N, C-alpha and C positions, 0 to 999 in steps of 0.2 A: 428518469434517467436509467439506460440499460447496462448491467455488468457487462464487463470486457474481460474475456477469458485472458489470463496471462500467457497461455500458449500462443495466442494469437497476435497480442500487442501487450507491450509494456508503457507506462506512462513516460513523458519526457523526464529526464532528470532533475531532482529537487522539485516534483510535482507534487502538490498535498493533493490526497485521495481518500477516497471511502474504499476500504478492502476487506476482502473475506477469505478465511480458510475452509469455507463451506458450512462452518458451524457458528460461527460469531462474526460480526462485522466490527471494523476497527477505524479507527482515525490516523491516518501516517502520512509520512513523505517517502516516495520512491527515491530510490539512488541507483545510479548505474556505475559499471565499471568506470567511465570517465570520471567519477568523482573521487577516485583512489580507493575503492574497495576492490577486493577481487572478484567478487560477484555482485549481481544486482541484487538490492535488499530493499526490503520495505520496513522503515524505520516506524514503529508502531508505539505512539503516543496515548490513545486513549482506547478501552474496550475490552471487555470481559476476557478474563485471563490473563491480562496484561499486568504482572507482579512488579515491573519496574518501569519507571517512565523511560521511552525510547529504547524498548525491547526490539532487536533486529530480527527480522525473519527472512529467510531466503524465499526469494519470487518462487520457488518450487513448492513452498508451504502455503502461499497466497493462490489461492486458485481464479479470482477474479477482482476486479477493481472497477471504481467510475470515478469521474472526476467529482469535486465538492458543488453542491447545487448553489445558484447565485442567490445572494442574500434578498429577501422579500425589501420592495420599495414601500 
């Protein structure tokens, strides 16, 4: 899969994705202002540098994202 720049396109609301700040790769969920947040955010659940589960990163910090791969058959 290819990385998608957050400047060009953001995921759909409540979509689980892989995302990166250009240094580390994280697993998380995207939330848009439609979900009640003031800004769009990535809720990061796993990754290097995540000290607390469900750290919030503003979409400007996350530079790229991609959908999760499909499970093997």
